[in-house]
C-alpha positions in Angstrom: -17.0 -4.7 -43.5 -13.8 -6.2 -42.0 -14.3 -7.8 -38.6 -11.9 -9.2 -36.0 -12.4 -12.6 -34.4 -12.0 -11.2 -30.9 -12.2 -14.6 -29.1 -9.3 -15.9 -31.2 -7.4 -12.6 -30.5 -8.1 -12.9 -26.8 -6.9 -16.5 -26.5 -3.9 -15.7 -28.6 -3.1 -12.8 -26.4 -3.2 -15.0 -23.3 -1.0 -17.6 -24.8 1.6 -15.2 -26.1 1.9 -13.6 -22.7 2.0 -16.7 -20.6 5.8 -16.6 -20.4 5.8 -13.0 -19.4 4.4 -13.4 -15.9 5.6 -10.7 -13.6 7.4 -11.9 -10.5 4.8 -10.1 -8.4 2.9 -13.3 -8.0 5.7 -14.9 -6.1 5.3 -15.2 -2.3 7.0 -12.6 -0.2 10.2 -13.9 1.3 12.4 -11.5 3.3 16.0 -12.5 3.2 17.5 -10.3 5.9 19.9 -11.5 8.6 23.4 -11.3 9.8 25.7 -10.2 7.0 28.9 -9.5 8.9 30.2 -13.0 8.2 31.7 -11.8 5.0 35.5 -11.2 5.1 35.2 -8.5 2.5 32.7 -5.9 1.5 34.5 -4.8 -1.7 32.4 -4.2 -4.7 33.2 -4.4 -8.4 32.7 -2.1 -11.3 29.8 -3.3 -13.5 30.3 -4.1 -17.2 29.5 -1.5 -19.9 26.1 -1.8 -21.6 26.5 -0.7 -25.2 23.1 -2.2 -26.0 21.5 0.5 -23.9 23.2 3.4 -25.8 21.1 5.1 -28.5 22.0 8.2 -30.5 18.8 10.3 -30.0 19.6 12.3 -33.1 18.7 9.1 -35.1 15.2 8.9 -33.7 12.6 8.9 -36.5 9.7 10.9 -35.1 7.8 11.5 -38.4 4.9 9.4 -37.2 4.3 12.1 -34.5 3.1 14.5 -37.2 0.0 12.4 -37.8 -3.4 13.8 -36.9 -5.2 12.0 -34.0 -8.5 10.4 -35.0 -11.4 9.7 -32.6 -10.3 6.1 -32.1 -6.7 7.1 -31.5 -7.9 9.8 -29.0 -9.9 7.1 -27.1 -7.0 4.7 -27.1 -4.5 7.4 -26.0 -6.7 8.5 -23.1 -7.4 5.0 -22.0 -3.6 4.2 -21.7 -2.4 7.4 -20.1 -5.3 7.8 -17.7 -8.1 5.9 -16.0 -11.1 5.4 -18.2 -12.1 7.6 -21.2 -14.3 10.6 -20.1 -15.7 12.4 -23.1 -14.2 15.8 -22.1 -10.8 14.2 -22.1 -11.2 12.5 -25.5 -12.2 15.9 -27.0 -8.9 17.4 -26.0 -6.9 15.1 -28.3 -9.0 14.9 -31.5 -7.6 16.9 -34.4 -4.2 17.5 -32.8 -1.0 15.9 -34.1 0.4 13.2 -31.9 3.3 15.5 -31.0 1.0 18.3 -29.9 -1.0 15.9 -27.8 2.1 14.6 -26.1 3.4 18.1 -25.5 0.1 19.0 -23.8 0.0 15.8 -21.7 3.6 16.2 -20.5 3.2 20.0 -19.9 0.1 19.5 -17.8 1.9 16.7 -15.9 4.9 18.9 -15.1 2.7 21.8 -13.9 0.5 19.7 -11.7 0.7 20.4 -8.0 -1.0 17.8 -5.9 -3.7 19.2 -3.7 -5.2 16.2 -2.0 -7.2 17.1 1.1 -6.3 14.3 3.5 -8.6 13.5 6.4 -8.2 15.8 9.4 -7.1 12.9 11.6 -3.9 12.5 9.6 -2.7 15.8 11.2 -4.6 15.9 14.5 -4.7 12.3 15.7 -1.9 10.9 17.9 -1.0 7.4 16.5 -2.2 4.4 18.6 0.2 1.9 17.0 2.8 2.1 19.8 0.2 0.8 22.3 -1.3 -1.9 20.1 -0.5 -4.6 22.7 -2.5 -2.6 25.3 -5.3 -2.0 22.9 -5.6 -5.7 22.1 -5.3 -6.6 25.8 -8.2 -4.3 26.7 -10.1 -5.1 23.5 -10.6 -1.5 22.5 -11.9 -0.8 19.1 -9.2 1.5 17.7 -9.9 0.0 14.3 -7.1 0.8 11.8 -9.3 -0.4 9.0 -11.6 2.6 9.5 -8.6 4.9 9.1 -7.5 3.0 6.1 -11.0 3.3 4.6 -10.9 7.1 4.9 -7.5 7.1 3.2 -8.6 4.9 0.4 -11.7 7.0 -0.3 -9.5 10.2 -0.3 -7.2 8.7 -2.9 -9.9 7.2 -5.1 -12.1 10.3 -5.0 -9.1 12.3 -6.2 -8.6 9.7 -9.0 -12.1 10.0 -10.3 -12.3 13.8 -10.1 -8.9 14.7 -11.4 -8.4 16.8 -14.5 -4.9 15.5 -14.8 -5.5 11.7 -15.1 -1.9 11.2 -16.5 -0.7 12.1 -13.0 -3.2 9.8 -11.3 -2.1 6.9 -13.5 1.6 7.6 -12.6 0.7 7.8 -8.9 -0.9 4.3 -9.0 2.1 3.1 -11.0 4.5 4.3 -8.3 2.2 3.1 -5.5 2.6 -0.3 -7.0 6.3 0.0 -7.6 7.1 1.0 -4.0 4.7 -1.5 -2.7 3.6 -1.6 1.0 0.9 -3.8 2.4 -0.9 -1.8 5.1 -2.5 -4.9 6.8 0.9 -6.4 7.4 1.9 -3.8 10.0 -1.1 -1.4 10.4 0.7 1.8 11.3 -1.8 4.5 10.2 0.5 7.6 10.3 3.5 6.0 8.7 1.2 4.8 5.9 -0.1 8.3 5.4 3.5 9.5 5.1 4.1 6.8 2.5 1.1 7.9 0.4 2.2 11.5 0.6 5.7 10.7 -0.5 4.3 8.8 -3.5 2.0 11.6 -4.5 4.7 14.2 -4.0 7.2 12.7 -6.3 5.0 10.9 -8.9 5.6 13.6 -11.5 9.1 14.6 -10.4 12.6 13.2 -10.4 13.0 9.5 -10.2 16.3 9.7 -8.2 14.5 11.9 -5.5 11.7 9.3 -5.4 14.2 6.5 -4.9 16.0 8.4 -2.2 12.7 8.9 -0.3 12.6 5.1 0.3 15.6 5.5 2.8 13.4 7.6 5.1 9.9 6.4 4.3 8.7 5.1 7.7 6.2 2.7 6.1 8.9 1.1 3.9 11.3 1.0 6.8 8.9 -1.0 9.0 7.5 -3.1 6.2 11.0 -4.3 5.3 12.2 -4.6 8.9 14.8 -1.8 8.7 13.7 -0.6 12.1 15.3 -3.9 13.4 18.6 -3.2 11.7 21.7 -2.1 13.5 25.4 -2.0 12.8 26.2 -5.4 14.5 23.3 -7.1 12.7 22.2 -5.2 9.6 19.0 -6.4 8.0 19.2 -6.8 4.3 15.5 -6.5 3.3 15.4 -2.8 2.4 18.8 -2.8 0.7 18.0 -5.9 -1.3 14.6 -4.8 -2.5 16.0 -1.3 -3.3 18.3 -2.9 -5.9 16.0 -5.7 -7.0 12.6 -4.1 -7.2 13.1 -0.3 -6.9 16.1 0.7 -9.0 18.2 -1.8 -11.0 16.4 -5.2 -11.3 18.0 -8.6 -10.8 21.5 -9.3 -12.2 22.8 -5.7 -12.0 24.2 -5.7 -8.5 26.2 -8.0 -6.2 25.6 -9.4 -2.7 28.3 -7.0 -1.5 26.5 -4.1 -2.9 23.5 -5.2 -0.8 25.6 -5.7 2.3 27.2 -2.3 2.0 23.8 -0.6 1.6 22.3 -2.6 4.5 25.2 -1.4 6.7 24.7 2.2 5.5 21.0 2.1 6.3 21.3 0.4 9.7 20.5 3.6 11.6 17.4 4.5 9.5 14.5 3.7 11.8 11.3 5.4 13.2 10.0 6.8 16.4 7.6 4.1 17.5 5.1 6.6 19.0 4.9 9.1 16.1 5.5 6.4 13.4 7.8 8.9 11.6 11.4 8.5 10.4 14.2 8.9 13.0 17.9 8.4 12.5 19.6 6.6 15.4 23.4 7.4 15.1 24.2 4.7 17.8 22.8 2.0 15.4 24.9 3.1 12.4 28.1 1.6 11.1 30.9 4.2 11.0 32.8 2.5 8.1 33.2 3.6 4.5 30.8 2.0 2.1 31.1 0.8 -1.5 28.7 0.4 -4.5 29.7 -0.8 -7.9 33.4 -0.4 -7.2 33.2 3.1 -5.8 33.1 4.3 -2.2 30.4 6.5 -0.8 29.7 8.0 2.6 26.4 9.8 2.1 23.2 9.8 0.0 24.6 12.2 -2.5 27.6 10.0 -3.3 25.6 6.8 -3.3 23.1 8.1 -5.8 25.8 9.5 -8.0 27.3 6.0 -8.1 23.8 4.6 -8.8 22.9 6.9 -11.7 26.3 6.2 -13.3 25.6 2.5 -13.3 25.6 1.4 -17.0 22.2 -0.4 -16.5 20.5 2.3 -14.5 17.2 3.3 -16.2 16.7 -0.1 -17.9 14.5 -1.5 -15.2 12.2 1.5 -15.1 12.1 1.7 -18.9 11.0 -1.9 -19.1 8.3 -1.3 -16.5 7.0 1.8 -18.3 6.9 0.0 -21.6 4.8 -2.9 -20.0 2.6 -0.3 -18.3 1.9 1.8 -21.4 2.7 -0.1 -24.5 2.9 -4.0 -24.4 3.4 -6.8 -21.9 6.0 -8.3 -24.2 9.5 -7.0 -24.1 10.3 -4.0 -26.3 12.6 -4.2 -29.2 16.3 -3.6 -28.4 16.0 -0.3 -30.3 13.0 0.9 -28.3 14.6 -0.1 -25.0 17.9 1.6 -25.8 16.0 4.7 -26.9 14.0 4.9 -23.7 17.0 4.4 -21.4 19.1 7.0 -23.3 16.2 9.5 -23.4 15.6 9.0 -19.6 19.4 9.6 -18.9 19.5 12.7 -21.1 16.7 14.3 -19.2 18.3 13.5 -15.8 15.7 10.8 -15.0 12.7 13.1 -14.8 9.6 11.0 -14.7 7.5 13.4 -16.9 10.2 13.0 -19.6 10.2 9.3 -19.3 6.5 9.3 -20.0 7.1 11.6 -23.1 9.7 9.1 -24.3 7.2 6.2 -24.1 4.5 8.2 -25.9 6.9 9.1 -28.7 7.5 5.5 -29.6 5.9 4.3 -32.8 5.1 1.1 -31.0 2.9 3.0 -28.5 0.6 4.1 -31.3 0.6 0.8 -33.2 0.0 -1.6 -30.3 -3.7 -2.4 -29.7 -5.3 -4.6 -27.1 -1.8 -5.6 -25.9 -2.4 -4.8 -22.2 -4.8 -6.1 -19.6 -6.8 -3.8 -17.4 -6.2 -4.2 -13.7 -9.4 -4.4 -11.5 -8.9 -0.7 -10.7 -8.8 0.2 -14.4 -11.7 -2.1 -15.2 -14.1 -0.9 -12.6 -12.9 2.6 -11.9 -12.1 3.2 -15.6 -15.7 2.2 -16.4 -17.0 4.4 -13.6 -14.9 7.4 -14.7 -16.0 6.9 -18.3 -19.6 7.1 -17.4 -19.1 9.3 -14.3 -21.3 6.9 -12.3 -20.2 4.4 -9.6 -22.6 1.7 -10.6 -25.9 0.5 -9.1 -25.1 -2.1 -6.4 -26.1 0.3 -3.6 -28.0 2.8 -5.8 -25.9 5.7 -4.4 -22.7 7.4 -5.7 -20.0 5.8 -3.5 -16.6 4.1 -3.5 -17.7 1.1 -1.4 -19.0 -1.0 -4.2 -16.2 -0.3 -6.6 -13.5 -1.0 -4.0 -15.4 -4.2 -3.2 -15.4 -5.3 -6.8 -11.7 -4.6 -7.1 -11.0 -6.7 -4.0 -13.2 -9.6 -5.2 -11.3 -9.7 -8.4 -7.9 -9.7 -6.8 -6.9 -6.0 -6.0 -7.4 -5.0 -2.4 -6.4 -1.4 -2.7 -3.5 -0.4 -0.4 -2.9 -4.1 0.3 -0.8 -5.5 -2.6 0.0 -9.2 -2.3 3.7 -8.7 -1.6 6.6 -6.3 -2.0 6.8 -6.8 -5.7 3.3 -5.3 -6.1 0.4 -6.3 -8.3 0.4 -8.5 -11.3 0.6 -6.7 -14.7 -0.8 -9.1 -17.2 -2.7 -12.3 -17.7 -2.7 -13.0 -14.0 -5.7 -10.7 -13.8 -7.6 -13.1 -16.0 -6.4 -16.5 -14.7 -8.6 -19.2 -13.2 -12.2 -17.9 -12.8 -11.2 -14.3 -12.6 -12.2 -13.5 -16.2 -15.7 -14.9 -15.6 -16.0 -13.1 -12.3 -14.9 -9.8 -13.9 -17.4 -10.0 -16.7 -20.2 -11.0 -14.3 -19.4 -8.1 -11.9 -19.1 -5.4 -14.6 -22.5 -6.5 -15.9 -24.1 -6.4 -12.5 -22.6 -3.1 -11.4 -23.3 -1.1 -14.5 -26.6 -2.6 -15.6 -28.8 0.5 -15.1 -26.5 3.5 -15.6 -29.1 5.4 -17.5 -31.7 5.3 -14.6 -31.8 7.9 -11.9 -31.5 6.7 -8.3 -32.0 8.3 -4.9 -29.1 9.2 -2.7 -28.9 7.9 0.8 -29.0 10.6 3.5 -25.8 10.9 5.5 -25.1 10.8 9.2 -22.4 13.4 9.4 -24.3 15.5 12.0 -24.3 12.6 14.4 -20.6 12.0 13.8 -19.9 15.7 14.5 -21.8 15.5 17.8 -19.8 12.5 19.0 -16.6 14.3 18.0 -17.5 17.6 19.7 -18.6 15.9 23.0 -15.4 13.9 23.6 -12.9 16.5 22.2 -14.4 19.4 24.1 -14.3 17.6 27.4 -10.7 16.6 26.7 -9.8 20.1 25.9 -11.2 21.4 29.1 -9.5 18.6 31.0 -6.1 19.9 30.0 -7.0 23.6 30.4 -8.2 23.0 33.9 -5.0 21.2 35.0 -2.0 22.9 36.4 1.5 22.6 35.1 2.7 20.7 38.2 0.0 18.0 37.7 0.8 15.1 35.4 -2.3 14.7 33.2 -2.8 11.9 30.7 -5.7 11.1 28.4 -5.6 7.4 29.1 -3.3 4.6 30.4 -3.3 1.1 28.9 -1.6 -2.0 30.2 0.0 -4.9 28.4 -0.7 -8.4 29.7 0.7 -9.0 33.1 2.7 -12.3 33.5 0.7 -14.9 35.5 4.0 -16.1 37.1 4.8 -12.6 38.3 5.9 -13.8 41.8 8.4 -16.4 40.5 9.6 -14.9 37.2 13.2 -13.9 36.8 12.3 -10.5 35.3 8.7 -9.5 36.0 7.2 -6.4 34.4 4.1 -4.3 34.2 4.2 -2.5 30.9 2.2 0.7 30.8 1.3 2.9 27.8 0.6 6.6 28.5 -1.4 8.3 25.7 -1.3 12.1 25.4 0.6 13.3 28.4 1.2 16.8 29.8 3.6 17.7 32.7 5.6 20.8 33.7 4.6 22.6 30.6 5.8 19.7 28.4 3.7 17.4 26.2 4.2 13.9 25.0 2.2 12.1 22.3 2.9 8.8 24.1 5.1 7.1 26.6 5.9 3.4 27.1 7.5 2.3 30.3 8.0 -0.9 32.3 7.7 -1.0 36.1 9.3 -4.3 37.2 11.4 -6.3 39.5 14.3 -8.8 39.1 14.2 -10.0 42.7 14.4 -13.6 41.5 17.5 -12.9 39.4 20.1 -15.5 40.5 23.0 -13.2 39.5 24.8 -11.2 42.1 23.7 -7.9 40.6 20.1 -7.0 41.2 18.1 -3.9 40.8 15.1 -5.3 42.7 12.6 -2.5 41.8 13.2 -0.9 38.5 11.9 0.9 35.4 12.8 -0.1 31.9 12.6 2.4 29.1 13.5 2.1 25.4 14.9 4.7 23.1 12.3 5.9 20.6 9.3 4.6 22.6 8.2 8.0 23.7 7.7 11.3 21.8 9.6 13.3 22.7 12.2 11.1 24.4 12.1 11.0 28.2 15.7 9.9 28.6 18.4 12.1 27.2 21.4 10.4 28.8 22.0 7.1 27.0 25.7 6.8 27.7 25.4 3.9 30.0 22.4 2.2 28.3 22.2 -1.3 27.0 21.2 -2.5 23.5 18.1 -4.6 22.8 18.5 -7.2 20.1 14.7 -7.7 20.2 13.8 -4.0 19.6 17.1 -3.0 17.9 17.3 0.0 20.0 18.9 1.2 23.3 17.3 0.8 26.6 17.8 2.1 30.1 17.0 0.4 33.4 17.5 1.5 36.9 16.4 0.7 40.4 13.3 2.8 40.8 12.1 4.4 42.9 14.4 2.6 45.4 16.9 -0.2 45.4 20.5 -1.1 45.5 21.3 0.5 42.1 19.7 3.9 41.5 22.7 5.6 39.8 21.0 5.7 36.3 17.9 7.2 37.8 19.8 10.0 39.5 21.9 10.6 36.4 18.7 11.9 34.7 17.9 15.6 34.9 15.5 16.9 37.5 12.6 17.2 35.2 13.0 13.6 34.0 13.2 12.3 37.5 10.0 14.1 38.5 8.3 12.8 35.4 9.2 9.2 36.1 8.0 9.5 39.7 4.7 11.0 38.6 4.2 8.3 35.9 4.6 5.7 38.7 2.3 7.7 40.9 -0.4 7.9 38.2 -0.7 4.1 38.4 -2.7 4.6 41.6 -5.6 5.4 39.2 -5.1 1.9 37.7 -5.2 0.4 41.1 -8.5 2.0 42.0 -10.3 1.0 38.8 -10.7 -2.7 38.9 -13.4 -2.9 36.3 -11.2 -1.4 33.6 -8.0 -3.1 34.5 -9.2 -6.5 35.7 -6.2 -8.5 34.4 -3.9 -6.6 36.8 -6.3 -6.8 39.7 -6.7 -10.6 39.2 -2.9 -10.9 39.5 -2.4 -10.5 43.3 1.4 -10.5 43.2 1.6 -7.9 40.4 -1.0 -5.7 42.1 0.8 -5.9 45.4 4.1 -5.0 43.8 2.7 -2.0 42.0 0.9 -0.8 45.2 4.2 -0.9 47.1 6.0 1.1 44.4 3.3 3.7 44.3 3.5 4.2 48.1 7.3 4.6 47.7 6.7 7.3 45.1 4.3 9.1 47.4 6.9 9.2 50.2 9.6 10.5 47.9 7.2 13.2 46.6 5.8 13.8 50.1 2.3 13.3 49.0 -0.5 12.3 51.5 -3.1 9.7 50.8 -5.9 12.3 50.2 -4.2 14.1 47.3 -2.7 12.9 44.0 -1.2 15.4 41.6 -1.9 13.1 38.6 -5.1 13.0 36.6 -6.5 10.6 34.0 -9.2 11.6 31.5 -10.6 8.4 30.1 -10.4 4.7 30.6 -9.9 1.8 28.2 -13.5 1.0 27.3 -16.5 2.4 25.6 -18.8 1.1 28.4 -18.5 3.1 31.6 -20.4 3.5 34.8 -21.7 6.9 33.8 -19.2 8.8 35.9 -16.1 7.8 33.9 -15.3 8.5 30.3 -14.4 5.8 27.8 -11.3 6.2 25.7 -12.1 7.2 22.1 -9.4 6.6 19.5 -11.2 5.6 16.3 -12.4 7.8 13.4 -15.6 8.8 15.3 -13.4 11.0 17.4 -12.5 13.0 14.2 -16.0 13.5 12.8 -15.9 10.6 10.3 -18.9 8.3 10.1 -18.4 4.8 8.7 -21.8 5.1 6.8 -20.7 8.0 4.6 -17.0 7.7 4.8 -16.9 6.4 1.2 -19.5 8.6 -0.3 -18.5 10.4 -3.5 -19.2 14.0 -4.3 -18.1 13.5 -7.9 -20.1 10.7 -9.4 -23.5 11.4 -10.9 -26.5 9.2 -10.3 -26.9 8.3 -14.0 -25.1 8.6 -17.4 -26.3 11.2 -19.9 -26.1 9.8 -23.4 -26.2 13.3 -24.9 -22.5 13.7 -24.0 -21.7 11.4 -26.9 -23.0 14.0 -29.3 -20.2 16.4 -28.4 -17.7 14.5 -30.5 -20.1 12.5 -32.7 -19.2 9.2 -31.2 -21.1 6.1 -30.0 -20.4 3.8 -27.1 -18.9 1.1 -29.4 -16.2 3.6 -30.4 -15.8 4.8 -26.9 -15.5 1.5 -25.1 -14.0 -0.7 -27.9 -12.3 1.7 -30.4 -10.1 -1.1 -31.8 -13.0 -3.3 -32.9 -15.7 -2.6 -35.5 -18.7 -3.9 -33.6 -21.3 -1.3 -34.3 -23.4 -2.2 -31.3 -26.4 0.0 -30.4 -25.9 2.4 -27.4 -28.8 0.8 -25.6 -27.1 -2.6 -25.8 -23.9 -1.2 -24.1 -23.7 -4.2 -21.7 -22.7 -6.3 -24.8 -19.7 -4.0 -25.0 -18.9 -4.1 -21.3 -19.1 -7.9 -21.2 -17.2 -8.4 -24.4 -13.8 -10.1 -23.9 -12.1 -7.3 -25.7 -13.2 -4.8 -23.0 -10.8 -6.6 -20.6 -7.9 -5.4 -22.8 -6.6 -2.0 -23.7 
């Protein structure tokens, strides 16, 4: 019987693909900066691309009438999904290739994502805006716990999905629009990013592209929140052309400059971590792309889709994702681009176009499994998570992915993950083989499941949240009530500093029937300012650093180059320059006074705010300002119409409540956060009888190895199992 020398094939594969290393391995370098130096922002019309034009009537689709065999069904499922569950393989056997493609695409188009995200994604107020205060007080508001719950949610959906072609595309787009969570750690903007990806994964590519303009995670990751008309940041604009839409060589520097100027007002609210447009940061000029003007998204994307090369970049990525790491033939590429354009850049149709290629069906072992595909594909094939912990969970699989180079939700850079032999470079191949053997060595043996601690988590959640609820209920409207107050580091040279500030973060505020998710404000002094103009006692406030905004009148505000947003300052509550304070409406003035008044709680709690209390000059300054607020509000020493619920610590004296801001507040316990409800405890070999197939055919359909089912580890550790 004919046999393939797989070791020779494997080495040959690596050599052939050595020159096709994806640029994703390059270090991240952001190239933003001042772009207004250019004398002209004119753009030019790109050259025609006749090589990308294909008459679709000439497509030879006769090979699509062939009947799908068992081996072809396995190969098809392995490439369009994650792993090869028996029930999925059964769907394809006996159909023509055309029928199978129609079913795959039809199911993809009909799919409506129904991920049940953790409750905190809706209920929790972000803590990112007060990160400096959290670090200063050493509070455990661990973003990694939130990330872990998101990761589990996504991966649990991946393994349980009955539409794996969608999950495969969702991972593809997550990699294409790459955001590294650990580089900025905004929990809620990252949730929005994940939701955007999953919303559009099976829809129109132009809509998915457009979403990057308002994706809060992408905006922050690529520094567009620091972009404004006088100093546009290029990062988002550059990567939009280079990595998201056209690819290198299909745009000019002026195309980038124009788009950077156009996007200069696209930012976020720094409390909610959601998109916000700041008109005062925008350029009011007309913009140009590819030789044509535009003034809005509709006109820009009309220019983009009419670019002669639009579609080529995505066609190449789809080909390398589903067919072969080598470049497609000129005919295949032209066909894919033309097919994509004809169907108005619908993602489901792009997948259909790829699956219709003869090369899709003829290429074997021409792709490398990513760590996710290797470990999760194996887990999904057997419907078990492995045996490292003896329980069905996502901890071990995610650990194995990370150890072999794929830390899920944390790609190495904006270009995303590698796509080829980089997964096998150095000692990675040896490690992958070792780990796959260790993890799945006893998949036929039953194991006990660890008991969970959900009840304990629920008790913690109920205790804190119920007390917080009653705290707000039992407070009157004319009282300012706040869940907690955090402080940034207080300058040690407060007494001699030119501008000395005490930055306070107010979390979860209610006053006069209004609610704020968060407020950041600075109480400070410029008494040491050598200039004639002094405010002496003042507040500083930045646009976008409360939700909703406190200040509505920004007409006489100043612009912060540091924060790329407008700020307001005024003598407060007294001083030589109080005009801006009194320009605010009555409610705002009352709120500002009560925010200052609430700092009395800080002054009385030395154990929780020791850094301030150790700074004699800062403490004295703040005490004087609080007394001034009392006089203005006509409040005696015995009463204070402000209340604070909790303090920045988990360790209290028994009378106070420690601030809770991690996942424990939302009923999530770290011990069972990654537990899977889908994985079985062992694999049932009887499933193979459904389609009269053995493990050799299921795991390595392209090789005639005839290895006994009981020796399946020889299949999992075979070099060929690394390929697909």
